[in-house]
VEXLOMI-955613 format. One record per residue (C-alpha): residue number from 1; x negated, y, z negated. Coordinates in Angstrom, 1 decimal. Layout:
N
<seq->NUM, xx->X, yy->Y, zz->Z>
...
***
This chain:
244
<seq->1, xx->-213.3, yy->-63.0, zz->-105.4>
<seq->2, xx->-214.1, yy->-59.3, zz->-105.7>
<seq->3, xx->-211.4, yy->-56.8, zz->-105.7>
<seq->4, xx->-210.9, yy->-54.6, zz->-102.5>
<seq->5, xx->-209.4, yy->-51.3, zz->-102.9>
<seq->6, xx->-206.2, yy->-50.4, zz->-100.6>
<seq->7, xx->-205.6, yy->-46.3, zz->-100.3>
<seq->8, xx->-202.2, yy->-45.8, zz->-98.8>
<seq->9, xx->-201.5, yy->-42.7, zz->-97.6>
<seq->10, xx->-199.6, yy->-39.9, zz->-97.3>
<seq->11, xx->-199.0, yy->-39.8, zz->-101.1>
<seq->12, xx->-202.7, yy->-41.5, zz->-102.2>
<seq->13, xx->-201.4, yy->-44.7, zz->-103.9>
<seq->14, xx->-204.4, yy->-46.7, zz->-104.8>
<seq->15, xx->-203.9, yy->-50.6, zz->-105.0>
<seq->16, xx->-205.9, yy->-53.4, zz->-106.1>
<seq->17, xx->-206.3, yy->-56.1, zz->-103.8>
<seq->18, xx->-207.8, yy->-59.5, zz->-103.7>
<seq->19, xx->-210.4, yy->-59.9, zz->-101.0>
<seq->20, xx->-208.7, yy->-61.9, zz->-98.2>
<seq->21, xx->-205.3, yy->-61.0, zz->-99.5>
<seq->22, xx->-202.6, yy->-60.4, zz->-96.8>
<seq->23, xx->-201.6, yy->-56.6, zz->-96.5>
<seq->24, xx->-197.8, yy->-57.3, zz->-96.7>
<seq->25, xx->-198.2, yy->-59.0, zz->-99.9>
<seq->26, xx->-200.4, yy->-56.0, zz->-101.4>
<seq->27, xx->-197.8, yy->-53.3, zz->-100.4>
<seq->28, xx->-194.9, yy->-55.5, zz->-101.8>
<seq->29, xx->-196.5, yy->-56.0, zz->-105.1>
<seq->30, xx->-197.1, yy->-52.3, zz->-105.3>
<seq->31, xx->-193.4, yy->-51.3, zz->-104.4>
<seq->32, xx->-194.4, yy->-49.7, zz->-101.0>
<seq->33, xx->-191.0, yy->-50.0, zz->-99.2>
<seq->34, xx->-191.3, yy->-51.2, zz->-95.5>
<seq->35, xx->-189.0, yy->-53.9, zz->-93.4>
<seq->36, xx->-190.3, yy->-57.3, zz->-92.5>
<seq->37, xx->-187.5, yy->-58.0, zz->-90.1>
<seq->38, xx->-189.1, yy->-61.7, zz->-89.3>
<seq->39, xx->-190.1, yy->-62.1, zz->-93.0>
<seq->40, xx->-193.7, yy->-61.5, zz->-92.1>
<seq->41, xx->-194.4, yy->-64.3, zz->-89.5>
<seq->42, xx->-195.9, yy->-62.0, zz->-87.2>
<seq->43, xx->-192.9, yy->-62.4, zz->-84.7>
<seq->44, xx->-191.2, yy->-58.8, zz->-84.5>
<seq->45, xx->-193.9, yy->-56.9, zz->-84.6>
<seq->46, xx->-192.0, yy->-53.9, zz->-86.7>
<seq->47, xx->-194.4, yy->-53.8, zz->-89.9>
<seq->48, xx->-196.6, yy->-51.1, zz->-88.3>
<seq->49, xx->-199.1, yy->-49.5, zz->-90.5>
<seq->50, xx->-202.3, yy->-47.2, zz->-89.2>
<seq->51, xx->-205.7, yy->-47.9, zz->-90.4>
<seq->52, xx->-207.6, yy->-45.0, zz->-90.8>
<seq->53, xx->-211.0, yy->-46.5, zz->-92.2>
<seq->54, xx->-212.7, yy->-49.6, zz->-90.4>
<seq->55, xx->-210.9, yy->-52.6, zz->-89.3>
<seq->56, xx->-211.5, yy->-56.0, zz->-87.6>
<seq->57, xx->-210.5, yy->-56.4, zz->-84.0>
<seq->58, xx->-206.8, yy->-56.8, zz->-83.8>
<seq->59, xx->-205.5, yy->-60.5, zz->-83.4>
<seq->60, xx->-204.2, yy->-62.2, zz->-80.5>
<seq->61, xx->-200.4, yy->-61.8, zz->-81.8>
<seq->62, xx->-201.0, yy->-58.1, zz->-82.5>
<seq->63, xx->-202.2, yy->-57.2, zz->-78.8>
<seq->64, xx->-198.6, yy->-58.9, zz->-77.9>
<seq->65, xx->-196.6, yy->-56.5, zz->-79.7>
<seq->66, xx->-199.0, yy->-53.3, zz->-79.9>
<seq->67, xx->-199.9, yy->-51.1, zz->-76.8>
<seq->68, xx->-203.8, yy->-50.8, zz->-76.1>
<seq->69, xx->-203.4, yy->-46.8, zz->-76.5>
<seq->70, xx->-201.8, yy->-47.3, zz->-80.3>
<seq->71, xx->-204.4, yy->-50.3, zz->-81.1>
<seq->72, xx->-207.3, yy->-48.2, zz->-80.3>
<seq->73, xx->-205.6, yy->-45.6, zz->-82.7>
<seq->74, xx->-205.9, yy->-48.2, zz->-85.6>
<seq->75, xx->-202.0, yy->-49.5, zz->-85.4>
<seq->76, xx->-202.0, yy->-53.3, zz->-87.1>
<seq->77, xx->-199.3, yy->-55.5, zz->-88.6>
<seq->78, xx->-199.2, yy->-55.4, zz->-92.0>
<seq->79, xx->-198.2, yy->-59.2, zz->-92.2>
<seq->80, xx->-201.4, yy->-60.1, zz->-90.2>
<seq->81, xx->-203.6, yy->-57.9, zz->-91.5>
<seq->82, xx->-206.5, yy->-59.5, zz->-94.3>
<seq->83, xx->-207.7, yy->-57.4, zz->-96.8>
<seq->84, xx->-211.5, yy->-57.9, zz->-96.9>
<seq->85, xx->-213.1, yy->-55.1, zz->-97.9>
<seq->86, xx->-211.5, yy->-51.5, zz->-99.1>
<seq->87, xx->-209.2, yy->-50.2, zz->-96.7>
<seq->88, xx->-207.5, yy->-46.8, zz->-96.1>
<seq->89, xx->-204.2, yy->-46.9, zz->-94.2>
<seq->90, xx->-201.1, yy->-44.8, zz->-93.5>
<seq->91, xx->-197.7, yy->-45.9, zz->-93.8>
<seq->92, xx->-194.5, yy->-44.1, zz->-92.6>
<seq->93, xx->-192.2, yy->-43.4, zz->-95.5>
<seq->94, xx->-188.7, yy->-42.5, zz->-95.0>
<seq->95, xx->-185.3, yy->-42.5, zz->-96.8>
<seq->96, xx->-183.0, yy->-45.2, zz->-95.7>
<seq->97, xx->-179.6, yy->-44.2, zz->-94.6>
<seq->98, xx->-176.8, yy->-46.6, zz->-94.1>
<seq->99, xx->-173.2, yy->-47.0, zz->-94.2>
<seq->100, xx->-172.2, yy->-49.5, zz->-96.5>
<seq->101, xx->-168.2, yy->-50.7, zz->-96.0>
<seq->102, xx->-167.0, yy->-50.6, zz->-99.4>
<seq->103, xx->-163.2, yy->-51.0, zz->-98.9>
<seq->104, xx->-161.3, yy->-53.9, zz->-97.4>
<seq->105, xx->-158.0, yy->-55.6, zz->-97.1>
<seq->106, xx->-156.0, yy->-56.4, zz->-100.5>
<seq->107, xx->-153.7, yy->-59.0, zz->-100.5>
<seq->108, xx->-151.2, yy->-60.5, zz->-103.0>
<seq->109, xx->-152.6, yy->-63.4, zz->-105.4>
<seq->110, xx->-151.9, yy->-64.3, zz->-108.8>
<seq->111, xx->-153.9, yy->-63.2, zz->-111.8>
<seq->112, xx->-155.2, yy->-65.7, zz->-113.9>
<seq->113, xx->-158.4, yy->-64.4, zz->-115.4>
<seq->114, xx->-160.6, yy->-67.2, zz->-117.1>
<seq->115, xx->-161.0, yy->-65.1, zz->-120.0>
<seq->116, xx->-158.2, yy->-64.4, zz->-122.4>
<seq->117, xx->-157.7, yy->-61.9, zz->-125.6>
<seq->118, xx->-155.4, yy->-62.6, zz->-128.5>
<seq->119, xx->-154.9, yy->-60.1, zz->-131.3>
<seq->120, xx->-155.2, yy->-61.4, zz->-134.8>
<seq->121, xx->-154.5, yy->-60.1, zz->-138.3>
<seq->122, xx->-157.0, yy->-61.8, zz->-141.4>
<seq->123, xx->-153.7, yy->-61.6, zz->-144.0>
<seq->124, xx->-154.5, yy->-61.9, zz->-147.5>
<seq->125, xx->-153.4, yy->-65.6, zz->-148.1>
<seq->126, xx->-156.7, yy->-66.4, zz->-146.0>
<seq->127, xx->-159.6, yy->-64.4, zz->-147.4>
<seq->128, xx->-159.9, yy->-67.1, zz->-149.9>
<seq->129, xx->-161.4, yy->-69.0, zz->-147.2>
<seq->130, xx->-164.8, yy->-69.5, zz->-145.8>
<seq->131, xx->-165.1, yy->-66.8, zz->-142.8>
<seq->132, xx->-164.8, yy->-69.2, zz->-140.0>
<seq->133, xx->-161.9, yy->-70.5, zz->-141.5>
<seq->134, xx->-159.8, yy->-67.1, zz->-141.5>
<seq->135, xx->-160.8, yy->-66.4, zz->-137.9>
<seq->136, xx->-159.6, yy->-69.9, zz->-136.7>
<seq->137, xx->-156.3, yy->-70.0, zz->-138.6>
<seq->138, xx->-155.6, yy->-66.5, zz->-137.7>
<seq->139, xx->-156.3, yy->-66.9, zz->-134.1>
<seq->140, xx->-155.3, yy->-70.6, zz->-133.7>
<seq->141, xx->-158.7, yy->-71.5, zz->-131.5>
<seq->142, xx->-161.7, yy->-73.1, zz->-132.6>
<seq->143, xx->-165.1, yy->-70.9, zz->-132.0>
<seq->144, xx->-167.5, yy->-72.0, zz->-129.5>
<seq->145, xx->-170.3, yy->-73.5, zz->-131.1>
<seq->146, xx->-172.7, yy->-71.8, zz->-128.9>
<seq->147, xx->-171.2, yy->-68.3, zz->-130.0>
<seq->148, xx->-170.8, yy->-69.4, zz->-133.8>
<seq->149, xx->-173.3, yy->-67.2, zz->-135.4>
<seq->150, xx->-172.9, yy->-64.0, zz->-133.1>
<seq->151, xx->-168.9, yy->-64.6, zz->-133.8>
<seq->152, xx->-169.4, yy->-64.8, zz->-137.5>
<seq->153, xx->-171.9, yy->-62.0, zz->-137.8>
<seq->154, xx->-169.1, yy->-59.6, zz->-135.7>
<seq->155, xx->-166.4, yy->-60.9, zz->-138.1>
<seq->156, xx->-168.3, yy->-59.9, zz->-140.8>
<seq->157, xx->-169.0, yy->-56.4, zz->-139.9>
<seq->158, xx->-165.5, yy->-55.7, zz->-138.7>
<seq->159, xx->-164.1, yy->-52.5, zz->-139.9>
<seq->160, xx->-160.4, yy->-53.4, zz->-140.5>
<seq->161, xx->-158.5, yy->-56.6, zz->-141.1>
<seq->162, xx->-157.1, yy->-56.3, zz->-137.6>
<seq->163, xx->-159.1, yy->-57.6, zz->-134.5>
<seq->164, xx->-159.0, yy->-59.3, zz->-130.9>
<seq->165, xx->-160.4, yy->-62.4, zz->-130.2>
<seq->166, xx->-162.1, yy->-62.8, zz->-126.8>
<seq->167, xx->-161.3, yy->-66.6, zz->-125.7>
<seq->168, xx->-162.3, yy->-69.0, zz->-122.9>
<seq->169, xx->-161.4, yy->-72.5, zz->-122.0>
<seq->170, xx->-159.4, yy->-72.5, zz->-125.4>
<seq->171, xx->-162.6, yy->-71.6, zz->-127.7>
<seq->172, xx->-163.4, yy->-68.3, zz->-129.4>
<seq->173, xx->-166.6, yy->-66.6, zz->-127.4>
<seq->174, xx->-166.3, yy->-63.2, zz->-129.3>
<seq->175, xx->-164.4, yy->-60.7, zz->-131.3>
<seq->176, xx->-163.4, yy->-57.0, zz->-131.0>
<seq->177, xx->-162.3, yy->-54.5, zz->-133.6>
<seq->178, xx->-158.8, yy->-53.0, zz->-133.1>
<seq->179, xx->-156.2, yy->-54.4, zz->-130.7>
<seq->180, xx->-158.0, yy->-54.8, zz->-127.0>
<seq->181, xx->-155.8, yy->-57.2, zz->-125.6>
<seq->182, xx->-155.1, yy->-54.7, zz->-122.8>
<seq->183, xx->-159.0, yy->-54.6, zz->-121.9>
<seq->184, xx->-160.4, yy->-57.3, zz->-119.9>
<seq->185, xx->-162.7, yy->-56.6, zz->-117.1>
<seq->186, xx->-164.4, yy->-58.6, zz->-114.5>
<seq->187, xx->-166.9, yy->-58.0, zz->-111.5>
<seq->188, xx->-166.8, yy->-59.1, zz->-108.0>
<seq->189, xx->-170.0, yy->-59.1, zz->-106.1>
<seq->190, xx->-170.0, yy->-59.2, zz->-102.3>
<seq->191, xx->-174.1, yy->-60.0, zz->-101.5>
<seq->192, xx->-174.5, yy->-59.5, zz->-97.4>
<seq->193, xx->-177.4, yy->-60.0, zz->-95.5>
<seq->194, xx->-177.6, yy->-55.7, zz->-95.1>
<seq->195, xx->-175.8, yy->-54.6, zz->-98.2>
<seq->196, xx->-174.9, yy->-55.4, zz->-101.6>
<seq->197, xx->-171.3, yy->-54.3, zz->-102.7>
<seq->198, xx->-170.3, yy->-54.3, zz->-106.6>
<seq->199, xx->-166.5, yy->-53.9, zz->-107.8>
<seq->200, xx->-165.1, yy->-53.3, zz->-111.3>
<seq->201, xx->-161.9, yy->-54.9, zz->-111.5>
<seq->202, xx->-158.9, yy->-54.7, zz->-114.2>
<seq->203, xx->-158.4, yy->-58.5, zz->-114.7>
<seq->204, xx->-154.9, yy->-57.7, zz->-116.0>
<seq->205, xx->-153.3, yy->-55.6, zz->-113.4>
<seq->206, xx->-155.9, yy->-57.0, zz->-110.5>
<seq->207, xx->-156.6, yy->-53.1, zz->-109.7>
<seq->208, xx->-160.1, yy->-52.0, zz->-108.4>
<seq->209, xx->-161.3, yy->-49.5, zz->-111.0>
<seq->210, xx->-164.7, yy->-48.6, zz->-109.6>
<seq->211, xx->-167.4, yy->-49.6, zz->-106.6>
<seq->212, xx->-170.8, yy->-49.1, zz->-105.9>
<seq->213, xx->-173.0, yy->-50.3, zz->-103.1>
<seq->214, xx->-176.6, yy->-50.4, zz->-101.9>
<seq->215, xx->-178.9, yy->-51.9, zz->-99.0>
<seq->216, xx->-179.7, yy->-55.7, zz->-100.0>
<seq->217, xx->-183.1, yy->-55.5, zz->-100.9>
<seq->218, xx->-184.1, yy->-58.8, zz->-100.1>
<seq->219, xx->-184.2, yy->-57.6, zz->-96.2>
<seq->220, xx->-188.0, yy->-56.9, zz->-97.2>
<seq->221, xx->-188.4, yy->-60.7, zz->-97.0>
<seq->222, xx->-186.4, yy->-60.7, zz->-93.5>
<seq->223, xx->-183.5, yy->-59.6, zz->-91.9>
<seq->224, xx->-181.7, yy->-62.7, zz->-91.4>
<seq->225, xx->-180.7, yy->-65.5, zz->-94.0>
<seq->226, xx->-182.9, yy->-67.9, zz->-92.1>
<seq->227, xx->-186.5, yy->-65.9, zz->-92.4>
<seq->228, xx->-185.6, yy->-65.6, zz->-96.2>
<seq->229, xx->-185.0, yy->-69.0, zz->-96.9>
<seq->230, xx->-188.1, yy->-69.6, zz->-95.1>
<seq->231, xx->-189.8, yy->-67.5, zz->-97.6>
<seq->232, xx->-188.1, yy->-69.2, zz->-100.4>
<seq->233, xx->-189.8, yy->-72.1, zz->-99.5>
<seq->234, xx->-193.2, yy->-70.5, zz->-99.8>
<seq->235, xx->-192.7, yy->-68.0, zz->-102.3>
<seq->236, xx->-190.6, yy->-69.2, zz->-105.8>
<seq->237, xx->-187.0, yy->-68.7, zz->-105.4>
<seq->238, xx->-187.0, yy->-66.1, zz->-108.3>
<seq->239, xx->-188.8, yy->-63.5, zz->-106.2>
<seq->240, xx->-186.0, yy->-63.1, zz->-104.3>
<seq->241, xx->-183.2, yy->-63.7, zz->-107.3>
<seq->242, xx->-185.1, yy->-61.1, zz->-109.1>
<seq->243, xx->-184.6, yy->-58.3, zz->-106.4>
<seq->244, xx->-180.9, yy->-58.6, zz->-106.9>
***
């Protein structure tokens, strides 16, 4: 099919679209931020745009949600509008503001991180051995096979005989220069329907070191989880996953 050109005001963005393509999909692909609370099924009437160029008559679902006076002004629902030819439209751009809860109640718990660290020293008596044997004897753990090449590469480039082995499930998965046994960090991620909160945790003390938050970008595919699940069935799941 021939391409159609979608011009978005007020900033003049021009987007190529396939003839017959859904306007909601066109705007999403171009990164235009709009809310589709019902996931784009035409049930909520929230994704309103103003069609400036000539447009087809409104659909029955649009008539249910949009007053007649606004329909006459060219107001349509992006999720129901098909781009069959070049179209010029106006979208209300506004900055998103939201209060995100970043703090909670801390309870007592035992800290037992899956990743451990052990300081090692390559003594002179081990230097006649192959690199892998030097490390495994100094640390007392074998190297994880999947990490072997990277660990040996790092071992060959170390700046001193002292280092720290990173151990997971009883196998060495990495090494670091110097003594970094006091530095083990983890990330805690709270993925909510509306917001996402990420915390940096000291895995030795359990202390929260930093926290950042943002609105959940998946809300473009629906305000509730069921709407997003419905979209995941029709779209590739990775589309929603990649947003995070």
